[in-house]
Structures are given as C-alpha cells and as structure tokens.
C-alpha positions as CSV (number, residue, x, y, z in Angstrom):
1,M,1.8,-2.9,-7.0
2,R,3.0,-4.9,-4.2
3,L,1.5,-5.2,-1.1
4,P,3.6,-4.2,2.3
5,L,6.4,-6.4,3.0
6,T,5.4,-9.7,5.2
7,T,2.6,-8.3,7.6
8,L,4.3,-6.5,10.1
9,V,8.1,-6.2,8.6
10,L,7.2,-2.5,8.1
11,L,6.6,-2.5,11.9
12,A,10.5,-2.3,12.4
13,A,11.0,1.1,10.6
14,L,8.6,2.7,13.1
15,A,9.7,2.9,17.3
16,I,8.4,0.1,18.8
17,T,7.5,1.1,22.3
18,P,8.5,-1.6,24.6
19,A,4.9,-2.0,26.2
20,H,3.1,-2.9,22.7
21,A,6.4,-4.9,21.6
22,D,4.8,-8.1,23.7
23,D,1.2,-7.4,21.9
24,L,3.1,-7.2,18.2
25,A,5.3,-9.6,18.8
26,S,2.6,-12.1,19.9
27,A,0.1,-10.7,16.9
28,Q,3.4,-11.2,14.6
29,R,3.8,-15.0,15.6
30,L,-0.3,-15.8,15.5
31,W,-0.4,-14.5,12.0
32,L,2.9,-16.0,10.5
33,A,1.7,-19.2,12.3
34,G,-1.8,-19.0,10.1
35,Q,-3.2,-18.0,12.7
36,K,-4.6,-14.8,11.2
37,T,-7.9,-14.4,13.4
38,Q,-6.2,-15.0,16.6
39,A,-3.7,-12.2,15.6
40,V,-6.3,-9.9,14.4
41,E,-8.1,-10.2,18.0
42,Q,-4.5,-9.7,19.8
43,V,-4.1,-6.5,18.0
44,E,-7.7,-5.6,19.1
45,Q,-7.8,-6.3,22.5
46,A,-4.1,-4.6,23.0
47,L,-6.3,-1.4,21.1
48,T,-8.7,-1.6,23.7
49,R,-6.2,-0.9,25.8
50,T,-4.3,1.7,24.2
51,P,-6.5,3.1,20.8
52,A,-4.1,5.6,20.2
53,D,-0.7,3.3,19.8
54,L,0.7,4.2,16.4
55,Q,1.9,0.5,15.7
56,L,-0.8,-0.9,17.0
57,R,-3.3,1.0,14.5
58,F,-0.5,0.3,11.8
59,A,-0.3,-3.6,12.2
60,M,-4.1,-3.5,12.0
61,G,-4.2,-1.7,9.3
62,V,-1.6,-4.3,7.3
63,M,-3.7,-7.5,8.6
64,R,-6.6,-5.6,7.0
65,M,-5.0,-4.7,4.0
66,E,-3.6,-8.6,4.0
67,L,-6.9,-10.1,4.6
68,G,-8.4,-8.2,1.3
69,E,-10.4,-6.2,3.9
70,R,-9.5,-3.0,1.6
71,D,-12.5,-0.2,3.2
72,K,-11.4,-1.0,6.7
73,A,-7.7,-0.9,5.9
74,S,-8.3,2.4,4.1
75,V,-10.0,4.4,7.0
76,I,-7.2,3.2,9.1
77,F,-4.7,4.3,7.0
78,T,-6.2,7.4,6.2
79,R,-6.5,8.2,9.5
80,L,-2.9,7.1,10.7
81,T,-2.2,9.9,7.4
82,Q,-4.7,12.4,9.7
83,D,-3.1,11.7,12.9
84,F,0.4,11.4,12.0
85,P,1.2,13.3,8.7
86,D,4.7,13.0,9.3
87,L,4.9,9.2,8.4
88,A,5.8,7.9,4.8
89,D,4.4,4.7,5.6
90,P,0.8,4.8,6.0
91,Y,0.7,7.2,2.8
92,N,2.5,4.3,0.7
93,N,-0.1,1.9,2.1
94,L,-2.8,3.8,1.3
95,A,-1.6,3.8,-2.5
96,V,-1.5,0.5,-2.3
97,L,-5.0,0.1,-1.8
98,H,-5.9,2.9,-4.4
99,A,-4.1,1.2,-7.2
100,A,-5.6,-1.6,-6.2
101,A,-9.1,-0.1,-6.6
102,G,-8.1,1.5,-10.1
103,E,-7.8,5.2,-8.7
104,L,-4.8,5.9,-10.1
105,D,-4.0,9.5,-9.6
106,E,-5.2,9.2,-5.9
107,A,-2.3,6.5,-5.6
108,R,-0.2,8.5,-7.2
109,S,-0.9,11.8,-5.2
110,A,-0.2,9.4,-1.5
111,L,2.8,8.1,-3.2
112,E,4.0,11.6,-3.8
113,Q,3.3,12.6,-0.5
114,A,4.9,9.6,1.1
115,L,8.2,10.5,-0.9
116,R,8.4,14.3,0.1
117,L,8.2,13.0,3.2
118,Q,10.8,10.4,2.8
119,P,12.6,10.9,-0.1
120,E,14.3,7.6,-0.2
121,H,11.7,5.3,0.6
122,A,12.2,2.8,-1.7
123,Q,9.1,0.7,-1.5
124,A,7.1,3.6,-2.4
125,Q,9.5,4.5,-5.1
126,E,8.7,1.2,-6.5
127,N,5.2,1.9,-5.9
128,L,5.5,5.0,-7.7
129,G,6.8,3.7,-10.3
130,D,4.4,0.7,-11.1
131,V,1.8,3.7,-10.4
132,L,3.0,5.9,-13.3
133,M,3.7,2.7,-15.7
134,R,-0.3,1.9,-15.2
135,L,-1.7,5.9,-16.5
136,A,1.1,5.6,-18.9
137,L,-0.7,2.8,-20.6
138,R,-4.3,4.3,-19.6
139,A,-2.5,8.0,-21.4
140,Y,-1.9,5.8,-24.7
141,Q,-4.9,4.1,-24.7
142,R,-6.8,6.6,-24.3
143,A,-4.5,8.5,-27.5
144,Q,-5.4,5.5,-29.4
145,K,-9.2,5.7,-28.6
146,V,-9.3,9.1,-29.8
147,A,-6.8,9.7,-33.1
148,L,-8.2,9.9,-36.0
149,T,-6.4,7.3,-37.6
150,P,-4.8,4.1,-35.8
151,S,-1.1,4.8,-35.1
152,D,1.4,2.1,-35.3
153,A,3.9,3.7,-32.9
154,L,1.3,4.3,-30.4
155,A,0.3,0.7,-30.9
156,G,3.8,0.0,-30.2
157,K,3.8,1.8,-26.9
158,I,0.5,-0.1,-25.9
159,S,1.8,-3.0,-26.7
160,R,5.3,-2.6,-24.7
161,T,3.4,-1.1,-21.4
162,L,0.8,-3.8,-21.7
163,A,3.6,-6.6,-21.1
164,L,5.5,-4.5,-18.6
165,T,1.9,-4.0,-16.5
166,G,1.0,-7.8,-16.9
167,T,4.7,-8.7,-15.7
168,L,4.0,-6.4,-12.7
169,N,0.7,-7.9,-12.4
170,K,2.1,-11.2,-12.1
171,T,4.8,-10.8,-9.7
172,H,3.6,-8.2,-7.3
C-alpha cells in the first residue's frame, strides 16, 4: 500500500481556509526543503491557535505518517474519522497504517468505509486492491497449511500471489 501522495498534496482535495493556507504553505515548503522538524513545528504552532482545524490536523497526520510515527498518526486519523465521519481521506490513511501493521481486516474495513463515502477515490481503490491481494495470500497459505495433502493448484496460487505482493511491496 502506498503512503499518501507526497506530504500535503492530499490537502488540495480539502477546502483550505485562507487563514491557514499560509501556515500550510509554509510548512509544505519546509517539508519539501527537507526541514521536516521545522515543518512539524509550524503545523503544531498553528494547531495551538486553532486545534480543531481539519486541514492542519490532516497535515499533521500525514507528516507523522511519513516520519514513521504510526501511533501518533493513527490517533490523529482516528480522531478525524470521528470528528469528520463524511470524509474519505482520513479512512484511507488510517487503512494504510493498519495495513503496514499487518492489520489487514481493519485496513479493509477502513477502505470500504472510505469507498462508501467516495466511491471514485482512486487511492482508496488501489489500496483496497493491495489489501485484498494480501488477504488472498493469507487465505491461500492457511488453506495449504490445513490441507490433508499438498495441493499443486494452491501452491501455484500462492506462488503467483506472492509474486504480485512482492512487486507491490517493492514499488510502494
């Protein structure tokens, strides 16, 4: 599964209020210049002024996610799904975190919710495909493990699915 588009690009899909556009633009410039700590600090400062701001909270979640701070990002995206249950992007990002942790059923559930909200969400569609492929591999491997005799057909499915999921892991 892919992480969100480079940093704050997904924010373009959300309506950015003029009051916070400067904070976000400044943070994005810092981030893209490799000054990630300063970018996080910029968003944190803006959040102290307006802690409920959707765009700033989403930006912080994306930054935490890209920094590998999965627990912090998960808390942010979970709260966004609670506070803004009609938005697909927080569910998609939460699903990416679940999938990265091997929580495939939770990832599928979050992606299905994202797609109920926005059926044409391309990234959520792609991510769901990746999760379903990993779920299929898990099911094939479990079936082979409990089978009374090894199945060549099942071994072939496992091999083909491993090849696909290996490709997914290398490109995403």
